[in-house]
C-alpha positions in Angstrom: -43.5 8.2 21.8 -43.4 11.4 23.9 -46.2 11.9 26.5 -47.6 15.0 25.0 -47.9 13.3 21.5 -49.6 10.3 23.0 -52.1 12.6 24.8 -52.9 14.3 21.5 -53.6 11.0 19.7 -55.9 9.7 22.5 -57.8 13.0 22.9 -59.1 14.3 19.5 -60.7 17.3 21.2 -57.4 18.4 22.7 -55.7 17.8 19.4 -58.4 19.9 17.5 -58.2 22.6 20.1 -54.4 22.8 19.7 -54.7 22.9 15.9 -57.2 25.7 16.2 -55.0 27.7 18.6 -52.1 27.4 16.1 -54.4 28.5 13.2 -55.1 31.7 15.2 -51.5 32.6 15.1 -50.9 35.5 12.6 -49.3 34.5 9.3 -46.3 36.9 9.9 -45.5 35.1 13.1 -45.9 31.7 11.5 -43.5 32.6 8.7 -40.9 33.8 11.2 -41.4 30.7 13.3 -41.2 28.3 10.4 -38.1 29.9 8.8 -36.2 30.4 12.1 -37.1 27.0 13.5 -36.3 25.3 10.2 -32.9 27.0 9.9 -32.2 26.4 13.5 -32.9 22.6 13.2 -30.9 22.3 10.0 -27.9 24.2 11.4 -28.2 22.5 14.7 -28.2 19.0 13.2 -25.5 19.8 10.6 -23.3 21.5 13.2 -23.7 18.5 15.6 -22.9 16.1 12.9 -19.9 18.1 11.7 -18.6 18.7 15.3 -19.1 15.1 16.2 -17.4 13.8 13.0 -14.5 16.2 13.0 -13.8 16.1 16.7 -14.0 12.3 16.8 -11.6 12.1 13.8 -9.2 14.6 15.3 -9.3 12.8 18.6 -8.7 9.4 16.8 -5.8 10.9 14.9 -4.2 12.2 18.1 -4.5 8.8 19.7 -3.2 7.0 16.6 -0.3 9.4 16.3 0.7 8.8 19.9 0.3 5.0 19.6 2.4 5.0 16.4 5.1 7.1 18.1 5.2 4.7 21.1 5.4 1.7 18.8 8.2 3.2 16.7 10.3 3.9 19.8 9.6 0.4 21.1 10.7 -1.1 17.8 13.9 0.9 17.8 14.8 -0.4 21.3 13.7 -3.9 20.3 16.1 -3.9 17.3 19.0 -2.9 19.6 18.1 -5.6 22.1 17.8 -8.3 19.4 21.2 -7.3 18.0 22.8 -7.7 21.4 21.1 -11.1 22.0 22.4 -12.2 18.5 26.0 -11.5 19.7 25.6 -13.9 22.6 23.9 -16.6 20.5 26.5 -16.3 17.7 29.3 -16.6 20.3 27.7 -19.7 21.7 27.3 -21.3 18.3 31.0 -20.4 17.5 32.3 -22.0 20.6 30.1 -25.1 20.1 31.9 -25.7 16.8 35.3 -24.5 18.0 37.7 -27.5 18.0 41.1 -25.9 18.6 40.7 -25.7 22.4 43.1 -22.7 22.6 42.2 -20.7 25.6 44.4 -17.7 24.6 42.7 -17.6 21.2 39.3 -17.9 22.7 40.0 -14.8 24.9 41.2 -13.0 21.9 37.9 -13.7 20.3 36.1 -12.1 23.3 38.3 -9.0 23.1 37.6 -8.7 19.3 33.8 -9.0 19.9 33.9 -6.3 22.6 35.9 -4.0 20.3 33.5 -4.5 17.4 30.4 -3.9 19.6 30.9 -0.6 21.4 27.4 -0.9 22.8 28.5 -3.8 25.0 30.2 -3.5 28.4 31.3 -7.1 28.8 31.6 -10.4 26.9 32.3 -13.7 28.7 32.5 -17.5 28.6 31.8 -19.9 31.4 32.7 -23.6 31.1 32.0 -26.6 33.2 35.0 -28.2 35.0 37.5 -29.5 32.3 34.8 -29.1 29.6 37.0 -26.8 27.5 40.1 -28.8 27.0 40.5 -31.0 30.2 43.4 -28.9 31.5 41.8 -26.8 34.3 44.6 -27.8 36.7 47.2 -26.0 34.5 45.4 -22.6 34.6 44.6 -22.1 38.3 44.5 -18.4 39.2 45.8 -17.3 35.7 44.2 -14.5 33.7 40.5 -15.4 33.1 40.6 -18.3 35.6 39.8 -18.6 39.3 41.1 -21.0 42.0 39.3 -23.9 40.3 41.2 -23.4 37.0 37.8 -23.5 35.1 37.8 -21.5 31.8 35.6 -18.5 32.9 37.1 -15.4 31.2 35.1 -12.1 31.6 36.3 -9.5 29.2 34.9 -6.1 30.2 35.4 -2.3 30.3 33.5 -1.5 33.4 36.3 0.7 34.7 37.3 2.1 31.3 40.1 0.1 29.8 39.4 -3.4 28.6 40.3 -6.1 31.2 39.9 -9.8 31.6 39.0 -11.3 34.9 37.2 -14.5 36.0 33.5 -14.8 36.4 32.1 -14.8 39.9 29.1 -16.4 41.6 28.5 -18.7 38.6 27.6 -21.6 40.9 24.5 -19.8 42.2 23.6 -16.9 39.9 20.9 -17.1 37.2 23.1 -16.0 34.4 24.9 -19.4 34.5 22.4 -21.7 36.2 19.3 -20.9 34.2 20.9 -21.7 30.7 22.4 -24.9 32.3 19.0 -26.0 33.7 16.8 -25.0 30.7 19.2 -25.4 27.8 17.7 -22.1 26.3 18.8 -18.5 25.9 18.0 -16.3 28.8 17.8 -12.5 29.5 18.3 -11.5 33.2 16.3 -8.9 35.0 18.1 -5.5 35.2 20.6 -5.3 38.0 23.5 -3.2 39.4 27.0 -4.7 39.1 30.0 -2.6 40.4 27.9 0.5 40.1 26.7 -0.2 36.5 23.0 -0.7 35.8 22.9 -3.5 33.2 21.2 -6.7 31.8 22.9 -9.9 30.6 22.1 -12.1 27.5 23.3 -15.7 28.0 23.2 -18.7 25.6 24.1 -22.3 26.4 27.1 -24.0 24.7 26.6 -27.7 23.8 29.2 -30.1 22.6 28.2 -33.6 21.6 24.7 -32.9 22.7 25.9 -32.2 26.3 25.9 -28.9 28.2 29.5 -27.5 28.2 29.0 -24.0 29.4 27.6 -20.6 28.5 28.4 -17.6 26.4 27.1 -14.1 27.3 27.2 -10.4 26.9 26.5 -7.5 29.4 24.6 -4.5 28.1 24.6 -1.3 30.1 21.2 0.5 30.4 22.5 4.0 30.9 21.9 4.8 27.2 18.3 3.7 27.6 17.7 6.5 30.2 19.6 9.0 28.0 17.6 8.2 24.9 14.2 7.9 26.6 14.6 11.0 28.8 15.3 13.2 25.7 12.0 12.2 24.0 9.4 14.9 24.0 5.8 14.9 22.7 3.5 18.0 22.4 4.5 20.6 25.0 5.2 18.7 28.2 4.9 15.0 27.3 7.7 12.7 28.1 8.7 9.0 27.9 10.4 6.3 30.0 11.1 2.5 30.0 10.3 -0.2 32.4 11.2 -3.9 32.7 8.8 -6.8 32.3 8.1 -6.6 36.1 7.5 -2.9 35.9 10.8 -1.7 37.3 11.8 1.7 36.0 14.8 1.6 33.5 14.6 5.3 32.9 12.8 8.5 33.9 13.4 12.1 32.7 13.1 13.7 36.3 12.9 10.9 38.9 16.3 9.4 38.5 16.2 7.8 42.0 13.3 5.5 40.7 15.6 3.8 38.2 16.2 0.2 39.2 14.4 0.7 42.6 10.8 1.7 42.0 8.2 -0.3 40.1 4.8 0.5 38.5 3.2 -1.8 41.0 4.3 0.5 43.9 1.7 3.1 42.8 -1.6 2.5 44.5 -3.5 3.4 41.3 -5.9 1.0 39.7 -5.2 2.1 36.1 -1.4 2.0 36.5 -1.6 -1.5 38.1 -3.7 -2.6 35.1 -1.0 -1.3 32.7 1.7 -3.1 34.7 -0.3 -6.3 34.3 -0.5 -5.8 30.5 3.3 -5.2 30.4 4.0 -8.4 32.2 1.9 -10.2 29.5 3.7 -8.4 26.6 0.5 -6.5 25.7 0.4 -2.9 24.5 -2.3 -0.3 25.2 -3.0 3.0 26.8 -4.7 4.3 30.0 -6.0 7.7 31.2 -4.7 8.5 34.7 -3.4 11.4 36.8 0.4 11.8 36.5 2.0 11.0 39.9 4.8 13.5 39.1 2.9 16.5 37.6 -0.7 15.9 38.9 -2.1 16.4 35.3 -4.5 14.1 33.6 -2.5 12.2 31.0 -2.8 9.5 28.5 -0.1 6.8 29.1 0.7 4.7 26.0 2.7 1.6 26.5 4.2 -0.8 23.9 6.2 -4.0 24.5 9.9 -4.3 23.5 9.7 -8.0 22.7 13.4 -8.7 22.9 14.2 -8.1 26.5 10.6 -8.2 27.8 10.8 -4.5 28.4 8.1 -1.9 27.7 8.3 1.7 26.3 5.9 4.2 27.9 4.9 7.5 26.4 3.1 10.0 28.7 1.0 12.7 26.9 -1.1 15.4 28.8 -4.7 14.9 27.6 -5.5 18.6 27.4 -2.4 19.2 25.1 -3.3 16.2 22.9 -6.9 17.3 22.4 -6.4 21.1 22.4 -7.0 21.3 18.7 -10.3 19.4 19.0 -11.7 21.8 21.6 -10.7 24.9 19.7 -12.4 23.6 16.5 -15.6 22.7 18.3 -15.9 26.3 19.8 -15.4 27.9 16.4 -18.2 25.8 14.8 -20.6 26.7 17.6 -20.0 30.5 17.2 -20.6 30.2 13.4 -23.9 28.4 13.9 -25.2 31.0 16.4 -24.4 33.9 14.1 -26.1 32.2 11.2 -29.3 31.6 13.2 -29.6 35.3 14.3 -29.1 36.4 10.7 -31.8 34.1 9.3 -34.2 35.3 12.1 -33.9 38.9 11.0 -34.3 38.0 7.3 -37.4 35.9 8.0 -39.0 38.8 9.8 -38.5 41.2 6.9 -39.9 38.6 4.4 -43.0 37.9 6.5 -43.7 41.7 6.9 -43.6 42.4 3.2 -46.0 39.5 2.4 -48.6 39.8 5.1 -49.4 43.6 4.9 -51.5 43.5 1.7 -53.0 40.2 2.7 -54.3 41.7 5.9 -56.2 44.4 4.0 -57.8 41.9 1.7 -58.8 39.7 4.6 -60.5 42.6 6.4 -62.5 43.3 3.2 -63.5 39.6 2.9 -64.6 39.6 6.5 -67.0 42.5 5.9 -68.5 40.8 2.8 -68.9 37.5 4.7 -70.7 39.3 7.5 -73.1 40.9 5.0 -73.6 37.6 3.1 -74.5 35.9 6.3 -77.3 38.4 6.8 -78.6 37.6 3.3 -77.1 40.7 1.6 -75.6 39.3 -1.6 -75.4 42.7 -3.3 -72.3 43.8 -1.3 -69.0 44.0 -3.3 -65.3 43.9 -2.4 -63.0 47.0 -2.6 -60.7 46.6 -5.7 -58.4 49.5 -4.7 -55.5 47.2 -3.5 -51.9 46.5 -4.6 -51.6 45.3 -8.2 -50.2 41.9 -7.2 -53.4 41.2 -5.2 -56.0 43.1 -7.3 -57.3 40.0 -9.1 -58.6 38.6 -5.8 -61.3 41.2 -5.0 -62.3 41.5 -8.7 -62.7 37.8 -8.9 -64.8 37.8 -5.7 -67.2 40.4 -7.1 -67.7 38.4 -10.3 -68.4 35.2 -8.2 -71.0 37.1 -6.1 -72.7 38.4 -9.2 -72.9 35.0 -10.9 -74.2 33.2 -7.8 -77.2 35.4 -6.9 -79.5 34.4 -9.8 -79.0 30.6 -9.9 -79.2 30.3 -6.2 -82.6 31.9 -6.1 -83.9 29.8 -9.0 -82.6 26.6 -7.4 -84.4 27.4 -4.2 -87.7 27.8 -6.0 -87.4 24.4 -8.0 -86.2 22.5 -4.9 -89.2 23.7 -2.9 -91.5 22.4 -5.7 -89.8 19.0 -5.7 -90.2 18.7 -2.0 -94.0 19.2 -2.5 -94.1 16.3 -5.1 -94.4 18.5 -8.1 -91.9 16.5 -10.2 -92.9 18.3 -13.5 -91.5 21.6 -12.3 -88.4 22.9 -14.3 -85.7 25.5 -13.9 -86.6 28.5 -16.0 -83.7 30.9 -15.4 -81.4 31.7 -18.3 -78.1 30.4 -16.8 -75.0 28.7 -18.2 -72.3 26.3 -17.3 -72.6 24.3 -14.0 -75.7 26.4 -13.0 -77.5 25.1 -16.1 -76.3 21.5 -15.2 -77.7 22.0 -11.7 -81.2 22.7 -13.2 -81.0 19.8 -15.6 -79.9 17.5 -12.7 -83.0 18.4 -10.7 -85.2 17.5 -13.7 -83.5 14.2 -14.3 -83.6 13.3 -10.6 -87.3 13.3 -10.5 -87.7 11.2 -13.7 -85.1 8.6 -12.6 -86.5 8.3 -9.1 -89.9 7.4 -10.5 -88.5 4.7 -12.9 -86.3 3.1 -10.3 -89.2 2.9 -7.8 -91.6 1.2 -10.3 -89.0 -1.3 -11.6 -87.7 -2.3 -8.1 -91.3 -2.9 -6.8 -91.9 -5.3 -9.7 -88.7 -7.3 -8.9 -89.5 -7.5 -5.2 -93.0 -8.7 -6.0 -91.5 -11.6 -8.0 -89.3 -12.5 -5.0 -92.4 -12.9 -2.9 -93.6 -15.4 -5.5 -90.2 -17.3 -5.5 -89.6 -16.1 -9.0 -85.9 -15.3 -9.3 -85.9 -14.9 -13.1 -87.3 -11.3 -13.2 -84.3 -9.0 -13.7 -83.8 -5.3 -12.9 -84.4 -3.3 -16.1 -83.6 0.2 -14.8 -80.2 0.7 -13.4 -79.5 3.9 -11.6 -76.3 5.8 -11.0 -74.3 6.6 -7.8 -76.2 5.6 -4.7 -79.2 4.6 -6.9 -77.0 2.2 -8.7 -76.0 0.6 -5.4 -79.7 0.0 -4.7 -80.5 -1.5 -8.1 -77.3 -3.6 -8.3 -77.9 -4.9 -4.8 -81.4 -6.1 -5.7 -80.0 -7.8 -8.9 -77.2 -9.5 -7.0 -79.6 -10.8 -4.4 -81.8 -12.3 -7.2 -78.8 -14.1 -8.7 -77.6 -15.3 -5.3 -80.9 -16.8 -4.4 -81.0 -18.6 -7.8 -77.6 -20.3 -7.2 -77.9 -21.1 -3.6 -79.3 -24.6 -4.0 -76.8 -25.6 -6.7 -73.8 -24.3 -4.6 -75.0 -26.2 -1.5 -74.9 -29.5 -3.4 -71.5 -28.8 -4.8 -70.1 -27.8 -1.4 -71.3 -31.1 0.1 -69.4 -33.1 -2.6 -66.3 -30.9 -2.2 -66.2 -31.5 1.6 -66.3 -35.3 1.1 -63.4 -35.2 -1.5 -61.3 -33.0 0.8 -61.7 -35.4 3.7 -60.4 -38.3 1.6 -57.4 -36.3 0.4 -56.6 -35.2 3.9 -56.5 -38.8 5.2 -54.1 -39.8 2.4 -51.8 -36.7 3.1 -51.6 -37.5 6.8 -50.4 -41.1 6.0 -47.7 -39.7 3.6 -46.6 -37.2 6.3 -46.3 -39.9 9.0 -44.2 -42.1 6.6 -41.8 -39.2 5.7 -41.3 -38.3 9.3 -40.4 -41.9 10.1 -37.8 -42.0 7.3 -36.2 -38.7 8.4 -36.1 -39.6 12.1 -34.3 -42.9 11.4 -31.7 -41.2 9.1 -28.4 -39.5 10.3 -29.5 -36.1 9.0 -31.6 -33.6 10.9 -34.2 -31.4 9.2 -35.0 -27.9 10.2 -37.6 -25.3 8.8 -36.5 -21.8 9.8 -37.9 -18.3 9.5 -35.8 -15.7 7.8 -35.8 -13.6 10.9 -33.3 -12.5 13.6 -32.1 -15.6 15.5 -33.6 -18.0 12.9 -36.6 -19.3 14.9 -37.6 -22.8 13.9 -41.1 -23.8 12.7 -40.2 -27.5 12.5 -37.4 -29.8 13.5 -37.2 -33.5 13.0 -37.4 -35.7 16.1 -33.9 -37.1 15.7 -32.7 -33.7 17.1 -32.3 -35.8 20.3 -29.0 -36.9 18.8 -27.7 -33.5 19.9 -29.4 -33.7 23.3 -32.3 -31.3 22.5 -36.0 -31.9 22.3 -38.3 -30.8 19.5 -40.2 -28.6 21.9 -37.0 -26.7 22.7 -37.1 -25.1 19.2 -40.8 -25.1 18.3 -41.6 -23.3 21.6 -38.9 -20.7 20.7 -37.1 -21.3 24.0 -34.0 -22.0 21.9 -33.4 -20.2 18.6 -31.2 -22.0 16.0 -28.6 -19.2 16.3 -28.2 -20.0 20.0 -26.6 -23.4 19.2 -24.1 -22.1 16.5 -20.5 -21.5 17.6 -20.0 -17.7 18.1 -16.9 -17.7 15.9 -19.0 -19.1 12.9 -22.0 -16.8 13.3 -20.7 -13.9 11.2 -19.7 -16.2 8.4 -23.2 -17.9 8.4 -24.9 -14.5 8.3 -22.8 -13.3 5.4 -23.4 -16.6 3.4 -27.1 -16.6 4.0 -27.6 -12.9 3.2 -25.4 -13.2 0.1 -27.3 -16.2 -1.3 -30.7 -14.6 -0.5 -29.8 -11.3 -2.2 -28.3 -13.1 -5.3 -31.5 -15.2 -5.8 -29.8 -18.5 -5.1 -32.1 -21.3 -3.9 -29.6 -23.8 -2.7 -26.1 -23.7 -1.0 -24.0 -25.7 1.4 -22.0 -24.6 4.4 -19.8 -26.1 7.2 -19.8 -24.7 10.7 -19.7 -25.7 14.4 -22.7 -26.1 16.8 -23.1 -26.9 20.5 -24.9 -30.0 21.7 -27.1 -29.5 24.8 -24.3 -30.8 27.0 -21.9 -28.2 25.6 -19.9 -30.4 23.2 -18.8 -28.8 20.0 -19.7 -30.6 16.8 -18.9 -29.9 13.1 -21.9 -30.1 10.7 -22.4 -29.9 7.0 -25.7 -28.1 6.1 -27.5 -28.0 2.8 -29.9 -25.0 2.9 -32.9 -24.6 0.6 -34.1 -21.0 0.1 -37.9 -20.9 -0.7 -39.8 -17.8 -1.7 -43.7 -17.7 -1.7 -46.0 -15.6 -3.8 -45.8 -12.7 -1.3 -42.0 -12.6 -1.6 -41.6 -14.0 2.0 -38.5 -16.2 2.5 -38.5 -19.6 4.2 -35.4 -21.7 4.9 -35.1 -25.5 5.0 -31.9 -27.0 6.2 -30.6 -30.6 6.1 -27.8 -31.0 8.7 -25.2 -33.9 8.8 -22.6 -34.4 11.6 -19.1 -34.4 10.0 -17.1 -34.0 13.2 -14.9 -37.1 12.7 -14.2 -36.1 9.2 -13.0 -32.6 10.3 -10.8 -34.2 13.0 -9.1 -36.3 10.4 -8.5 -33.2 8.2 -7.1 -31.2 11.1 -4.7 -34.0 12.0 -3.4 -34.2 8.4 -2.9 -30.4 8.3 -1.0 -30.4 11.6 1.3 -33.1 10.4 2.0 -31.2 7.2 2.7 -28.0 9.0 5.1 -29.7 11.4 7.0 -31.1 8.5 7.3 -27.7 6.8 8.5 -26.0 10.0 11.1 -28.8 10.6 12.4 -28.4 7.0 12.7 -24.6 7.3 14.2 -24.8 10.8 16.9 -27.3 9.7 17.7 -25.3 6.6 18.1 -22.1 8.7 20.3 -24.0 11.2 22.5 -25.4 8.4 22.9 -22.0 6.8 23.8 -20.5 10.2 26.5 -23.2 10.7 27.8 -22.4 7.2 27.9 -18.7 8.1 29.8 -19.5 11.3 32.3 -21.7 9.5 32.9 -19.0 7.0 33.5 -16.5 9.8 35.9 -18.9 11.5 37.7 -19.9 8.3 38.3 -16.2 7.5 40.4 -15.9 10.7 43.0 -18.2 9.0 43.8 -15.7 6.3 45.5 -12.3 6.5 44.9 -11.2 2.9 42.2 -8.5 3.1 40.6 -9.5 -0.2 40.3 -13.1 0.9 38.8 -12.1 4.3 36.5 -9.7 2.5 35.4 -12.5 0.1 34.6 -14.7 3.1 32.7 -11.9 4.7 30.6 -11.3 1.6 29.8 -15.0 1.3 28.8 -15.0 5.0 26.4 -12.1 4.3 24.9 -13.9 1.3 24.4 -17.1 3.4 22.9 -14.9 6.2 20.4 -13.3 3.7 19.2 -16.8 2.7 19.0 -18.1 6.2 16.9 -15.1 7.2 14.3 -16.0 4.5 14.0 -19.5 6.0 13.8 -18.1 9.5 10.9 -15.7 8.5 9.1 -18.7 6.8 9.6 -20.7 9.9 8.0 -17.9 12.0 5.2 -17.2 9.5 1.7 -18.5 10.0 1.1 -19.9 6.5 4.7 -21.3 6.0 4.4 -20.1 2.4 5.1 -16.3 2.3 7.6 -14.0 3.9 6.8 -10.6 5.5 9.3 -8.9 3.3 9.0 -5.5 5.0 10.1 -7.1 8.3 12.8 -9.1 6.4 14.3 -6.0 4.8 14.5 -4.3 8.2 16.3 -7.2 9.8 18.7 -7.7 6.9 19.6 -4.0 6.8 20.2 -3.9 10.6 22.5 -6.9 10.3 24.5 -5.4 7.4 24.8 -2.0 9.2 26.0 -3.8 12.3 28.4 -6.1 10.3 30.1 -3.1 8.6 30.3 -1.3 12.0 27.8 1.4 11.0 26.7 2.4 14.5 27.9 5.9 15.0 24.9 7.4 13.2 26.9 9.0 10.3 25.3 6.8 7.7 21.5 6.4 8.3 19.0 4.1 6.8 15.6 5.1 5.5 13.0 2.4 4.7 9.9 3.0 2.5 8.4 -0.5 2.1 4.8 -1.6 1.5 3.3 -4.4 3.5 4.3 -7.1 1.0 4.4 -10.9 1.4 6.6 -12.9 -1.1 7.1 -16.6 -1.7 10.5 -18.3 -1.1 11.3 -18.6 -4.8 11.2 -14.8 -5.1 12.3 -13.9 -1.6 15.7 -15.7 -1.7 17.1 -14.0 -4.9 15.6 -10.7 -4.0 17.2 -10.9 -0.5 20.6 -11.6 -2.1 20.1 -8.6 -4.4 19.4 -6.3 -1.5 22.3 -7.7 0.4 24.7 -7.0 -2.5 23.4 -3.4 -3.2 23.4 -2.3 0.5 26.8 -3.9 1.1 28.3 -2.1 -1.9 26.8 1.2 -0.6 28.2 0.7 2.9 31.7 -0.2 1.5 32.1 2.3 -1.4 29.5 5.1 -1.2 30.9 7.2 1.7 34.2 8.1 3.2 34.9 7.5 6.9 34.0 11.0 8.0 31.2 11.6 5.5 27.5 11.7 6.5 25.1 10.0 4.3 21.8 8.1 3.8 20.9 4.8 2.2 17.3 4.4 1.2 15.4 1.2 0.4 12.0 1.3 -1.3 9.7 -1.6 -2.3 6.2 -0.9 -3.7 3.5 -2.4 -5.8 3.6 -1.0 -9.4 1.9 2.4 -9.4 0.2 1.6 -12.8 -2.5 -0.1 -10.8 -4.2 3.2 -9.8 -4.2 4.2 -13.5 -5.9 0.9 -14.6 -8.3 1.2 -11.7 -9.4 4.6 -12.9 -9.6 3.8 -16.6 -10.9 0.3 -16.6 -13.0 0.2 -13.4 -15.1 -2.9 -13.0 -13.5 -4.5 -16.2 -13.2 -7.9 -14.5 -16.9 -7.9 -13.6 -17.8 -6.9 -17.2 -15.7 -9.7 -18.6 -17.4 -12.3 -16.4 -20.8 -11.2 -17.7 -20.0 -10.9 -21.4 -16.9 -13.1 -21.8 -17.7 -14.3 -25.3 -18.7 -11.0 -26.8 -16.4 -8.3 -25.4 -12.9 -9.3 -26.3 -11.6 -5.8 -25.5 -12.8 -6.1 -22.0 -10.9 -9.4 -21.5 -7.6 -7.8 -22.7 -8.1 -4.9 -20.4 -8.8 -7.1 -17.4 -5.7 -9.2 -18.1 -3.6 -6.1 -18.5 -4.9 -4.8 -15.1 -4.0 -8.0 -13.4 -0.6 -8.0 -15.0 0.1 -4.4 -13.8 -1.1 -5.4 -10.3 1.5 -8.2 -10.1 4.5 -5.9 -10.8 6.7 -4.7 -8.0 9.5 -2.0 -7.9 12.6 -2.1 -5.7 14.9 0.9 -5.4 18.2 0.9 -3.5 19.7 4.4 -3.4 22.5 6.3 -1.6 23.6 9.9 -1.7 27.3 9.1 -1.7 30.1 9.7 -4.1 28.3 8.1 -7.0 29.0 5.2 -9.4 32.2 5.5 -11.4 31.6 7.2 -14.7 32.1 5.2 -17.9 31.8 1.9 -16.0 29.1 -0.5 -17.2 27.7 -2.2 -14.1 26.5 -5.1 -16.3 30.1 -5.8 -17.5 32.1 -5.3 -14.3 34.3 -7.9 -12.8 32.6 -7.5 -9.4 31.0 -10.7 -8.3 28.3 -8.8 -6.4 27.0 -6.9 -9.4 27.3 -10.0 -11.5 25.1 -11.8 -9.0 22.6 -8.8 -9.0 22.1 -8.9 -12.8 21.9 -12.7 -12.9 19.3 -12.8 -10.1 17.3 -9.9 -11.7 16.9 -12.1 -14.8 16.0 -15.1 -12.6 13.0 -13.2 -11.2 12.0 -12.0 -14.7 12.9 -8.4 -13.9 14.7 -5.4 -15.4 17.4 -3.2 -13.7 18.3 0.5 -14.3 21.1 2.6 -12.9 20.5 6.2 -11.8 23.8 8.1 -11.1 22.3 11.6 -11.1 22.4 12.0 -7.3 24.7 9.4 -5.7 24.0 5.8 -6.9 20.5 4.3 -7.3 19.4 1.0 -8.7 15.8 0.5 -9.8 14.5 -3.0 -10.3 11.1 -3.8 -11.7 10.1 -7.5 -11.3 7.2 -9.9 -11.0 6.8 -12.4 -8.2 7.5 -16.0 -9.4 4.4 -18.3 -9.2 5.6 -21.9 -9.2 3.3 -24.9 -8.7 3.7 -26.6 -5.3 6.4 -29.3 -5.5 5.2 -32.8 -4.7 
């Protein structure tokens, strides 16, 4: 409470004085003050709310836009890095299964990989001594071999033309020794080799379970600097990339920092904090002064997971929030102009109202001064404005009517004061003035009767006679007197009987209390010897306990810890379970439930976490207050057994999906190797298409293996990875044919994901092979959405499901609508479209000899879907289907 308000409340004289001073303010000034202050408060509050809401939303949108931009660029670089890593991993798997032991053919494979992947600068193999074919001695100092004869070919185009030379420093360098020591894929830190800034992806090669060598690729990082340096945001924002350790991989202006300077070299607390997040693979943003421009900037950083790099977007703060500042200034100007306008209008209104009132008030003042002097014959001036004329006319009538009865009342009142109770009002008056005279007469008569009757009763009291009743009952204050005497008489008559009854009641209560105490002691003994703990809580913040059973010592606490309120029940609940408990309790209280059960974790006094099962009884008294009674049972061992079973089941699922994925990858590799034994393009193409189909199935199992629930696939992420693989496989890397994805965040089960993945594989592959000529630019678009009818059903049949649950037996129409709403919600729509040359006219895609389109139509039927062809602009296939819901297989 403010100090001045508290002073007014504590000092009534000061308060009254302040009120009187405000009453002395003219009405015109009051009207102006009230209108202007009211308008000012309304505009000030509304303007503050609007400015706060709008500016915070604009600022939030600016931050979200920058974060999204940084994330998109990071994802683009991540996809490129992951594709490069996949080349090294595929080469390693190929060589692990390679049994021909032909060194010349193996080097041809390296040359072919380097030709098909223009983003690479080098591809190489490095084998242990005699691990390739046992003939190292025959190849000493030949192409791709050094003085040891080991098979270590390094196919590269560092100097322009493609050359093959032996690897160097493999006995000491990380690119060979780390895969050998760890048996896992590695990515090197960025480094300079023969003047080229690059990184290396290396994968180990195993034969018969033993390490045989490595397969690797070199990726130059010059393109990273070119792409990142050309990125611009707002007016002067820019972007760069750094490695996991903070080393600069690009910079738009400071080229001498690349590969030499690190974020940790800047002695700035915020930049060091960002460098620490980047090392841990965490994204975020900081506000800092730019070391190159000196401006205050917001630095957004997002991890590039494949490669342990990070993409950094630098945006000047004043540019990002320029729109917010301009909007705030405009709103302030509008509010100020509105206040000035309302002040002028208030003054004009007040002036037009108060002028005639002032004239009437002056006239009233003169009449009042004369009336105070006893001159009741004075009359008000009726020559005023017509709207106020009734006021002085009415006053004159009042003065005329008051003079006669006032004088007569004074005469009769003086007579009553002298004891002349027979005196009556003689004036010929009407209405309330007549009632006033009659009241004076009745007053004297009633007063005599009450006095006589009361004296008779009081005399009987003195003789201990309490049977004499009051016969004359007055009204108002007289009634209080007569009723009080009557109540006193009755009370004295009953006092003896009530005293005896009270003595008997006290004796009965003492016996019941003794029996109740014995029952309470027996109940407490049973509870304290049982495994359950009993609490009585108050439905208040923190859940203070009114009672707790003595066996709370099982958890290390004392009863007094809770009853003294040193510990609230909420204090011993695990923080991660508190929100759930609050929601359950509030939901059950609001729904009128009186019993529910819950499982959660608590802490013992020693800090040990225990699982408990609680049965909570919700009690409501006559006043509507809520009391809680809880019975708690320790179920920790039971929960541990459940968790162990779940972990075993999850491990089995992961192992199954991992083995399926590996087997499908082996099949894909075998198809790739087998295709090399044929020269017929149709046969090679058939092997390649089969390899893509196997890859689409393997990718589903890989996503299931990576998912948290081991049941559903993040299909948006799956479509992106599958599309990148197909574009890469068909050598779409020049940018002439682009990919546009418009996919909702949808998760699908394996039974739907596998056929749908093969469908997308076939449609995208057909578009890449047939839709565009070699020099033609184009676009392939993939869309996947929930059926749009859901919004229509939500609008027309809102709350239908709730209505069905309430009146299930009587509203059959509501049931059908709810079922139709659910059915519409389960439908999904897939569209694969290109803007190429179009589907051949007159050709029925359902009756073609193409194995791919035959697979598409068969798989659409498998997922209970329908397919349509749109050849108006290019070629587009629209598939509407419903996710398959199969019961879990035992």
